[in-house]
C-alpha positions, 0 to 999 in steps of 0.5 A: 499499500502506498503512503498516499493510500495509507493516509487515505485509509486512516483519514476517515478513521481519525474522524471516528476516533475523534467522535469516540474522544468527544463521547469519552470527554463528554463523560469526564465533564459530566462527572465534574458537573459541567453538563453544558460543556458535556452536551456541546462536545457531544454535538461536535462528536455528531459533526465528526460522526457525519464526516467520517463516512463521507470522507470514506466514500470520497477517498474510496476507503470504505471497508468492514473494519471502518464500519465496525469501528464507527459503530463502536464509536457511536456506542460510546458517543451516542449511547454511553455518553448521553445515558451518563449525562442525563443520569449525572443531570437529572436521573441520579435523584431516582436512585435504581430507577434512574439507573435502570432508565439511563441503561435502558437508553444505553441498551437501546442504543447498543441494540439499534447499532447492532441491528443496523450492522446485521440488516445493513443490506436489507433496509430501505435507503430512504428511511431509517429503521427506528430512530438513529442513535445520533438523533436520540442522543441529540434529543438528550443533549437538547434537554440539557441545553433547554435546562440552561436556557430555561432553569425551570426545566430543572423543577420537572426532572421527574419527566426526564425519566419518561423523556429518556425512556421514550427516545430510547424505545424509539431506537429499537422500534421498526418504525421508519424515520426518513433519511432524506436519501434517494427518496421521492421528496429529496428528488422532486422537492430538492430546492424546497428541501435545501431551502428548509434545511438552511433555514433549519440550520440558521435557526439552530445556530442562532437558537441552539439552546432550544432548537435541538430539543424542539427539532428532534421533537418535531422530526419524531412527530412528523415521522410518526404521523407520516407512517400512520398516513402511509402504513399500508405502503410500508407493509412489512419493509421494516419487519427484520428477521434473521432467516435470510442470513442462512 
């Protein structure tokens, strides 16, 4: 392998490692009570996670090793770290129940990632099977940032139990969540979709303490309504089994 090819091979894995480093750093910050910083660095991890796959495709260095490494990194940054963050911020007050709910989120994230790897060739590219783990992590981050903007949120910390469990369970459902890839919407409404994303990105930059929580809630609600309206069209597209593996 030439030196240039070696650099190209390691480049996407560097971004993956940076994503994992963000998850680890977030946990360190959470132990010190720096919840805002712990949440913000997970957003940086999500950015690194969105870059590594694109870099691998651009450099032609996609590999099974990279896919597995990326999943392990996601398990840390979008499973362990947000579960630890929400426990340290809110759920520690509820003892074993809080620990169980935090672990439930982590477990669901791990199951979601494992199912994705095992089911990679069987699902539709235009929809995710269950809420992606980065999305669920962003929902947890959004709650922490929202509490920084509106401290009154801390007075209703018991709601974090249901909030965490809800987003955790969404990850392991077979409900379809739009990926905006290779879909009729993406093909036929490119300009409108691009304008919507730019508008949403601008709002997120300006009102980031509010938009992560509201954005994820809106995405989930719209996805659930869309599924209910189009349920017959999906059929059993997301009912995965192991039978075709043998």
